[in-house]
C-alpha positions in Angstrom: 16.1 17.4 3.2 12.8 19.0 4.2 11.0 17.3 7.1 7.7 18.3 8.6 6.7 16.8 12.0 3.1 16.6 13.1 1.7 15.4 16.4 -1.8 14.0 17.0 -2.6 12.6 20.4 0.2 10.2 21.5 1.4 9.8 17.9 4.0 11.6 15.9 4.2 11.7 12.1 7.3 12.8 10.1 6.9 13.8 6.5 10.2 13.9 4.5 10.7 15.0 0.9 13.3 12.6 -0.4 13.6 13.9 -4.0 13.0 12.0 -7.2 14.7 8.6 -7.9 16.1 5.7 -6.0 19.5 7.2 -5.0 17.9 10.3 -3.4 15.3 8.2 -1.7 17.9 5.8 -0.3 20.1 8.6 1.1 17.2 10.4 2.7 15.8 7.2 4.2 19.2 6.3 5.6 19.6 9.7 7.4 16.1 9.4 9.0 15.7 5.7 9.7 19.2 5.2 11.2 18.9 8.2 13.5 15.3 7.9 14.7 13.2 4.9 15.8 10.2 4.6 13.5 7.6 1.8 13.8 6.3 2.3 10.3 7.8 3.8 7.1 5.4 4.8 4.3 6.3 5.4 0.7 3.9 8.0 -0.5 3.4 10.4 -3.4 2.4 9.9 -7.0 2.6 6.8 -9.1 1.9 5.6 -12.6 -1.0 3.2 -12.8 -0.3 -0.3 -14.2 -4.0 -1.3 -14.0 -7.0 0.4 -15.7 -8.2 3.0 -13.2 -8.7 6.8 -12.9 -6.6 9.8 -11.9 -6.4 10.1 -8.1 -7.1 6.5 -7.4 -5.3 5.1 -4.4 -2.6 2.4 -4.9 -1.5 0.5 -1.8 1.2 -2.2 -1.7 3.2 -4.4 0.6 5.6 -5.8 -2.0 7.8 -4.1 -4.5 10.0 -5.3 -7.4 13.1 -3.4 -8.3 13.9 -3.2 -12.1 17.0 -1.2 -12.7 19.4 -1.1 -15.6 17.8 -4.1 -17.2 18.0 -6.2 -14.1 14.9 -7.7 -12.3 14.9 -8.7 -8.7 12.0 -9.1 -6.3 12.4 -7.4 -2.9 10.7 -9.1 0.0 9.3 -6.3 2.1 8.8 -6.7 5.8 5.2 -7.2 6.9 3.5 -4.0 8.2 1.8 -4.2 11.6 -1.6 -5.9 11.2 -3.5 -3.1 12.8 -1.8 -0.4 10.7 -2.1 -2.3 7.5 -5.7 -3.3 8.0 -6.6 0.3 9.0 -5.0 1.7 5.8 -6.6 -0.8 3.5 -10.0 -0.6 5.2 -10.1 3.1 5.0 -9.1 3.1 1.4 -11.8 0.6 0.6 -14.5 2.4 2.6 -13.5 5.9 1.4 -15.5 5.8 -1.8 -12.3 6.5 -3.7 -11.2 4.0 -6.4 -8.4 1.9 -5.0 -6.1 -1.0 -5.8 -4.0 -3.2 -3.5 -1.1 -5.2 -4.8 2.5 -5.2 -5.9 4.5 -2.2 -7.0 7.5 -2.0 -9.3 10.2 0.6 -9.0 12.4 1.8 -11.9 15.5 4.0 -12.1 13.9 6.3 -14.7 10.6 7.9 -15.5 8.4 5.6 -17.7 6.5 7.8 -20.1 5.2 5.7 -22.9 2.0 3.7 -22.8 3.7 0.8 -24.5 6.4 0.6 -21.9 3.8 0.9 -19.1 1.9 -2.1 -20.5 5.1 -4.1 -20.8 5.9 -3.5 -17.1 2.3 -4.5 -16.2 2.7 -7.7 -18.1 6.1 -8.6 -16.7 5.3 -7.8 -13.0 1.6 -8.0 -12.4 2.0 -4.8 -10.4 -0.7 -2.2 -9.7 1.6 0.8 -9.7 5.0 2.1 -10.8 7.3 4.6 -9.1 11.0 5.3 -8.7 11.5 5.3 -4.9 9.6 2.5 -3.2 12.1 -0.2 -3.6 14.9 1.9 -2.2 12.8 3.0 0.7 11.7 -0.6 1.4 15.3 -1.7 1.5 16.3 1.1 4.0 13.2 0.3 6.1 14.3 -3.3 6.3 17.8 -2.4 7.3 16.4 -0.2 10.1 13.9 -3.0 11.1 11.0 -0.6 10.5 7.8 -2.0 9.0 6.9 -0.6 5.5 3.9 0.1 3.3 3.3 2.0 0.0 0.3 4.4 -0.3 0.3 6.4 -3.5 -2.1 8.0 -5.9 -2.3 7.8 -9.6 -1.0 10.9 -11.5 -0.8 9.2 -14.9 -2.7 6.3 -16.5 -1.7 3.0 -18.0 -2.6 3.9 -21.6 -1.4 7.5 -21.4 1.7 8.8 -23.1 3.5 11.6 -21.3 4.0 14.7 -23.4 7.8 14.7 -23.2 10.7 12.8 -21.8 10.8 14.0 -18.1 14.1 12.1 -17.5 15.8 15.1 -19.1 14.9 17.2 -16.1 16.4 14.8 -13.5 19.9 16.1 -14.2 21.1 19.7 -14.3 22.7 19.2 -17.7 19.4 17.9 -19.1 17.3 21.0 -18.4 18.4 22.9 -21.5 17.5 19.9 -23.7 14.2 19.5 -21.8 13.2 23.2 -22.3 14.3 23.0 -25.9 12.0 20.0 -26.5 9.1 22.1 -25.2 9.9 25.2 -27.1 10.5 23.2 -30.3 7.1 21.5 -29.9 4.5 24.0 -28.5 1.8 21.3 -28.7 3.5 19.6 -25.7 2.4 22.5 -23.5 -1.1 21.1 -23.5 0.2 17.8 -22.2 2.1 19.6 -19.4 -1.1 21.5 -18.4 -3.0 18.2 -18.4 -0.4 16.5 -16.2 -0.5 19.5 -13.9 -4.3 19.1 -13.5 -3.9 15.4 -12.9 -1.2 15.9 -10.3 -3.4 18.4 -8.4 -6.2 15.8 -8.3 -3.9 13.1 -7.2 -2.4 15.3 -4.4 -5.9 16.2 -3.2 -7.0 12.6 -2.9 -3.8 11.6 -1.2 -4.2 14.4 1.4 -7.8 13.4 2.0 -6.8 9.8 2.6 -4.1 10.6 5.2 -6.4 13.0 7.0 -9.0 10.2 7.4 -6.2 7.8 8.4 -4.7 10.1 11.1 -8.1 11.0 12.4 -9.2 7.4 12.7 -6.0 6.2 14.3 -5.9 9.2 16.7 -9.5 8.4 17.8 -8.4 4.8 18.6 -5.4 5.9 20.6 -6.9 8.7 22.7 -6.2 8.6 26.4 
């Protein structure tokens, strides 16, 4: 697992790449949270929007619903420290970036069709959908670390993804995934579009955390 450690003032930030999906996220979080004392765990990265918005919009959440293998269960997430939570939300709202604060839903597969996204939105009332936040929230609770979700939109509510990306989550599926692209060259345009959207989302997320760290570092200077 790749981990970057950054220090600013009296604070230390660890950025860990968990991998895609709840199982990888859970294993990575266990290794980190059970060995090191963290005051706050943040689920960050890309998310699918479940509300009308734009690419790169910030999605922030304190509650996540896990929906796996047809089962639905709400996961009560520990409250994040008031100062940290208020700082993140206030910065998002004052940043000029489009942002939404609310519930998330985590699934065990990539949801690519607009019809399925709208169904998840109706069922859960969530603002965003990902695959890792529920697993990370559970591990944070076990480690008694506070938790928050801060992600950016890489694909929209009414947008169909160009192919089934679930094929690429397992080694045996790569050949099928590549065949689906070769057999339908028009899907390449969709891949290029998703690449552009991902770069926009990544840039906005980076800008947010730079502001957040700079603001918090200023507050805690000696």
